[in-house]
C-alpha positions in Angstrom: 24.6 -52.6 -20.5 21.7 -51.7 -22.8 21.7 -55.1 -24.5 21.7 -56.9 -21.1 18.6 -54.8 -20.1 16.9 -55.6 -23.3 17.6 -59.3 -23.0 16.4 -59.5 -19.4 13.2 -57.7 -20.2 12.6 -60.0 -23.2 13.2 -63.1 -21.2 10.8 -61.9 -18.5 8.2 -61.2 -21.1 8.5 -64.6 -22.7 8.0 -66.4 -19.4 4.8 -64.6 -18.7 2.2 -65.0 -21.5 -0.3 -62.9 -19.5 2.0 -59.9 -19.6 0.3 -57.5 -22.0 2.8 -54.7 -21.7 3.4 -53.0 -25.1 6.3 -50.9 -23.9 8.4 -50.2 -20.9 10.8 -47.5 -19.6 13.7 -48.1 -17.3 16.6 -46.0 -16.1 20.2 -47.3 -16.3 23.7 -45.8 -16.1 26.1 -45.9 -19.0 29.9 -45.4 -18.9 30.9 -42.6 -21.2 33.8 -42.4 -23.5 35.9 -40.6 -20.9 34.8 -43.1 -18.2 32.2 -40.8 -16.8 28.8 -42.1 -15.6 25.8 -41.0 -17.8 22.3 -41.6 -16.4 20.0 -42.7 -19.3 16.4 -43.6 -19.8 15.7 -46.6 -22.0 12.3 -46.9 -23.6 11.5 -50.4 -25.0 8.7 -51.5 -27.2 8.2 -55.3 -27.6 7.9 -56.7 -31.1 5.5 -59.6 -31.1 4.6 -62.4 -33.5 1.0 -63.1 -34.8 0.3 -65.0 -31.7 1.3 -62.1 -29.5 4.5 -63.6 -28.2 7.5 -61.3 -27.9 10.2 -61.9 -30.5 12.3 -58.8 -30.1 12.7 -55.4 -28.7 12.7 -52.0 -30.4 14.4 -49.5 -28.0 16.0 -46.1 -27.7 18.2 -44.5 -25.1 18.0 -40.9 -23.9 20.5 -39.0 -21.8 18.7 -37.7 -18.7 21.7 -36.1 -17.0 20.0 -32.6 -16.9 16.8 -34.1 -15.5 18.7 -36.0 -12.8 20.6 -32.8 -11.8 17.3 -30.9 -11.6 15.8 -33.7 -9.5 18.7 -33.6 -7.1 18.6 -29.8 -6.9 14.9 -30.0 -6.3 15.4 -32.5 -3.4 17.9 -30.1 -1.9 15.7 -27.2 -2.5 12.7 -28.9 -0.8 14.9 -29.9 2.1 16.0 -26.3 2.6 12.4 -25.0 2.3 11.3 -27.4 5.0 13.6 -25.6 7.5 12.5 -22.0 6.9 10.1 -20.2 9.2 7.7 -19.1 6.4 4.9 -21.2 5.0 5.7 -22.0 1.3 3.7 -23.8 -1.4 3.7 -24.3 -5.1 0.6 -23.6 -7.2 0.2 -24.6 -10.8 0.1 -21.5 -13.0 -2.6 -22.9 -15.3 -4.7 -25.2 -13.0 -4.3 -23.3 -9.7 -3.8 -26.6 -7.9 -1.5 -26.9 -4.9 1.4 -29.1 -6.0 3.7 -28.9 -2.9 3.8 -27.4 0.6 6.3 -27.3 3.4 5.3 -28.3 6.9 5.2 -24.7 8.1 2.5 -23.9 5.5 0.4 -26.9 6.5 0.6 -25.9 10.2 -0.2 -22.3 9.3 -3.4 -23.4 7.6 -4.2 -26.2 10.1 -3.9 -29.2 7.7 -2.3 -32.6 8.2 0.9 -33.4 6.2 0.1 -34.0 2.6 -3.6 -33.1 3.0 -3.4 -30.0 0.9 -1.8 -31.6 -2.2 -4.2 -31.5 -5.1 -6.4 -28.9 -3.4 -7.6 -25.9 -5.5 -6.1 -22.6 -4.1 -9.5 -21.0 -3.8 -10.1 -23.2 -0.8 -7.5 -21.3 1.2 -8.1 -17.8 -0.2 -10.6 -15.7 1.8 -13.3 -13.8 -0.1 -12.5 -10.2 -0.8 -14.2 -7.3 -2.6 -13.3 -9.1 -5.7 -13.4 -12.8 -6.1 -10.3 -15.0 -5.4 -10.0 -15.9 -9.1 -10.0 -12.3 -10.2 -7.4 -11.5 -7.5 -5.3 -14.3 -8.7 -5.6 -13.3 -12.4 -4.4 -9.8 -11.5 -1.4 -11.3 -9.6 -0.6 -13.6 -12.5 -0.6 -10.6 -14.9 1.9 -8.8 -12.6 4.0 -12.0 -12.3 4.2 -12.4 -16.1 5.4 -8.8 -16.4 7.6 -8.2 -13.3 8.4 -11.8 -12.2 7.2 -11.3 -8.6 4.4 -9.9 -6.5 4.1 -9.2 -2.8 1.3 -7.9 -0.6 -1.2 -8.6 2.2 -4.1 -11.0 1.8 -6.6 -12.8 4.0 -6.7 -16.6 4.1 -8.9 -19.4 5.4 -7.7 -22.1 7.8 -9.1 -25.7 7.7 -11.5 -24.8 10.6 -12.8 -21.8 8.7 -10.8 -19.2 10.8 -9.7 -16.2 8.8 -6.2 -14.8 9.2 -3.9 -12.3 7.5 -0.6 -13.1 5.9 2.1 -11.2 4.0 3.0 -13.1 0.8 5.7 -13.0 -1.7 5.0 -14.7 -5.0 7.4 -15.5 -7.9 7.4 -17.8 -10.9 9.4 -21.0 -11.0 10.0 -23.6 -13.8 9.5 -26.9 -11.9 11.0 -30.0 -13.6 7.8 -32.0 -12.7 5.0 -29.5 -12.5 6.0 -27.0 -15.2 5.6 -23.3 -14.5 4.4 -22.8 -10.9 3.8 -19.9 -8.6 6.0 -20.1 -5.5 4.2 -18.4 -2.6 5.8 -17.6 0.8 3.4 -16.7 3.6 4.1 -14.9 6.9 1.3 -14.7 9.4 0.7 -11.0 10.3 -2.6 -11.4 12.0 -1.4 -10.0 15.3 0.2 -7.0 13.6 -3.1 -6.3 11.7 -5.0 -6.5 14.9 -2.6 -4.1 16.6 -3.0 -1.7 13.6 -6.8 -1.9 13.9 -6.6 -1.1 17.6 -4.2 1.7 17.0 -6.5 3.2 14.3 -9.4 3.0 16.8 -7.4 4.9 19.4 -6.4 7.4 16.8 -10.0 7.9 15.6 -11.0 8.5 19.3 -8.2 11.0 19.7 -9.3 12.9 16.6 -12.9 13.0 17.8 -11.8 14.4 21.2 -9.5 17.0 19.5 -12.3 18.0 17.2 -14.7 18.5 20.1 -12.1 20.6 22.0 -11.3 22.7 18.9 -15.0 23.4 18.3 -15.2 24.9 21.8 -12.1 27.0 21.0 -13.7 28.2 17.8 -16.8 29.2 19.6 -14.8 31.1 22.2 -12.8 33.0 19.6 -15.8 34.0 17.5 -17.7 35.0 20.6 -15.0 37.6 21.4 -14.6 38.7 17.8 -18.1 38.6 16.1 -16.9 40.5 13.0 -14.7 37.5 12.0 -17.4 34.9 12.9 -17.1 32.2 10.3 -13.7 33.4 9.0 -11.9 30.4 10.6 -14.3 27.8 9.2 -14.4 29.4 5.8 -10.6 29.5 5.7 -10.4 25.9 6.9 -12.9 24.8 4.2 -10.9 26.6 1.5 -7.6 25.2 2.7 -9.0 21.7 2.8 -10.2 22.1 -0.8 -6.8 23.5 -1.9 -5.0 20.6 -0.3 -7.3 18.1 -1.9 -6.8 19.8 -5.3 -3.0 19.5 -4.8 -3.4 15.8 -4.2 -2.1 15.7 -0.6 -2.6 12.7 1.6 -5.8 12.4 3.5 -4.0 12.7 6.8 -2.4 16.1 5.7 -5.8 17.3 4.4 -7.4 16.5 7.8 -4.6 18.3 9.7 -4.9 21.4 7.5 -8.7 21.5 8.0 -8.3 21.1 11.8 -5.6 23.8 12.0 -7.5 26.1 9.8 -10.6 26.0 12.0 -8.5 27.3 15.0 -5.7 29.3 13.3 -6.8 32.6 15.0 -7.1 31.0 18.5 -4.3 33.3 19.7 -6.8 36.2 19.4 -8.2 35.1 22.7 -5.2 37.0 24.3 -6.0 40.2 22.4 -8.3 42.8 24.0 -11.8 42.6 22.5 -11.9 46.4 21.8 -8.9 46.0 19.5 -10.4 43.0 17.7 -13.7 44.9 17.0 -12.2 48.4 16.4 -14.1 50.0 13.5 -11.1 52.2 12.5 -7.5 51.4 11.4 -5.2 50.1 14.1 -2.5 52.3 15.6 1.2 51.6 15.5 0.9 50.2 19.0 -2.2 48.1 18.3 -1.0 46.4 15.1 1.9 44.6 16.8 -0.5 43.3 19.4 -2.6 41.7 16.6 0.5 40.2 15.0 1.1 38.4 18.3 -1.9 36.1 17.8 0.2 33.6 15.8 2.7 33.2 18.6 0.0 33.1 21.3 -1.8 30.4 19.3 1.3 28.3 19.2 1.8 28.7 23.0 -1.8 27.6 23.6 -1.5 24.5 21.4 2.1 23.3 21.8 1.3 20.9 24.6 -1.9 19.5 23.0 -1.4 15.9 21.9 -2.4 15.6 18.3 -1.7 13.5 15.2 -1.0 16.7 13.3 1.5 19.6 13.9 -1.4 22.0 14.8 0.7 24.3 16.9 3.3 24.8 14.2 0.7 25.3 11.5 -1.0 28.0 13.5 2.4 29.6 14.4 3.4 29.7 10.7 0.2 30.8 8.9 1.4 34.4 8.5 4.9 33.5 7.2 5.7 34.3 3.6 7.8 32.5 1.0 10.3 35.4 0.7 10.7 35.7 4.5 8.7 38.9 4.8 6.0 37.3 7.0 5.8 37.0 10.8 6.6 36.2 13.5 9.8 34.2 12.7 10.4 35.4 9.1 10.6 31.8 7.8 11.3 31.3 4.1 10.3 28.8 1.4 10.6 25.1 2.5 11.2 26.2 6.1 7.4 26.8 6.2 5.2 23.7 6.5 3.2 22.9 3.4 0.1 22.9 5.6 0.9 26.5 6.7 1.6 27.6 3.1 -1.8 26.4 2.0 -3.5 27.9 5.0 -1.8 31.3 4.3 -3.4 31.4 0.8 -6.8 30.4 2.1 -6.6 33.0 5.0 -5.6 35.9 2.7 -8.4 35.0 0.1 -11.1 34.7 2.7 -10.0 37.8 4.6 -9.9 40.1 1.6 -13.2 38.8 0.3 -14.9 39.3 3.6 -16.1 42.4 5.5 -14.0 43.7 8.4 -15.0 46.3 11.0 -12.4 48.7 9.7 -13.1 48.3 5.9 -15.7 46.9 3.5 -15.1 43.6 1.7 -12.5 44.0 -1.1 -14.2 41.2 -3.1 -13.1 37.8 -4.3 -11.7 39.2 -7.6 -9.2 41.4 -5.7 -8.4 38.5 -3.4 -7.5 36.1 -6.2 -5.5 38.8 -8.0 -3.5 39.4 -4.8 -2.4 35.7 -4.5 -1.9 35.4 -8.2 0.3 38.5 -8.5 2.4 37.4 -5.6 2.6 33.7 -6.5 6.0 32.3 -5.6 7.1 35.5 -3.8 4.7 35.7 -0.9 2.6 32.6 -1.4 3.3 29.0 -2.4 3.0 28.7 -6.2 1.3 25.3 -6.1 -1.2 26.3 -3.5 -2.1 29.5 -5.5 -2.5 27.5 -8.7 -4.8 25.1 -6.9 -6.8 27.9 -5.4 -7.3 29.6 -8.8 -8.4 26.4 -10.4 -11.0 25.9 -7.7 -12.6 29.4 -8.1 -12.1 30.0 -11.8 -12.5 26.5 -13.2 -14.5 24.5 -10.7 -17.0 26.9 -9.3 -15.8 26.8 -5.7 -17.6 29.4 -3.4 -17.0 30.7 0.1 -20.0 30.2 2.2 -21.8 33.4 3.1 -19.8 35.6 0.8 
């Protein structure tokens, strides 16, 4: 077979004096020793006389079975990728050029078939806080380390429209293009718009709740002038403790909001008891303790993104179950309530009360430190101590 190919090519070359080819590559099939078909690549170089006429052929044969298998697999792979609902394209790892796209990807970006081939990927990446090239470099670094990357990005359609997509990127050794990034895109623009609208609604709800709560705070402090500022100072300290503990922003906001109304239940207590300048009697003290439950009843039907009613209900519970009103223990108590409990005790002891002078910040910190893990959450106490002793935190007005 090889000799016949060589002879045919040489004869063709001799008949055409204008043929200036110096070499030629053709593909043929050989029959192996066991009768199997072996695809081969023959590269021929023509040997010429001084006049430039071909007199012979120097050739060699190479088994291309693996390459043919890869090509067939790639054809099958491409056919399969054309049927999926995701937009898929291949990008050269080194040159960032689009090598292949499926039809879904072209439709997603608004291009005609084949129009995106050879295009630099920056043309379809929308600008972000960092440049597309820097974004891609960081993704490539992750790919080299982990083999894949996924996330949400913005893209540019042919007409300039921006849209969001969720992408999954992995590395692939392509027989023709070398190492490429395989990127699968799913359009999530509608979901992102819904999230934006939901966040807008949530922000509006938070503002409405904040306004309502400030009215409640004013009402409480009007009836109990001796504790004016106590709720806000407790809320500020609780917020600082939660931040120091590394809690999520959502929990921090909830703690701050609950802290600013944690004594709202005192609206149900007679004013003469709240402002009594002497110690409470055995009958009066249980009435004071009812304020946690009363606060829960006032807030339980209020729509809120945070468990305000439960935080208020639990802020006098203690880790060992000795608190009130439900004698909850440990993890039964919300972390928000555990933090608020520490802030409430510290602020109360450090402040003046009608029935006693201020005990001072030093005594307040010693109280929570000595009972850390028993009455008060250990992590909340540690964060509180770091704030006052290491970071100079102060209670306003004290």
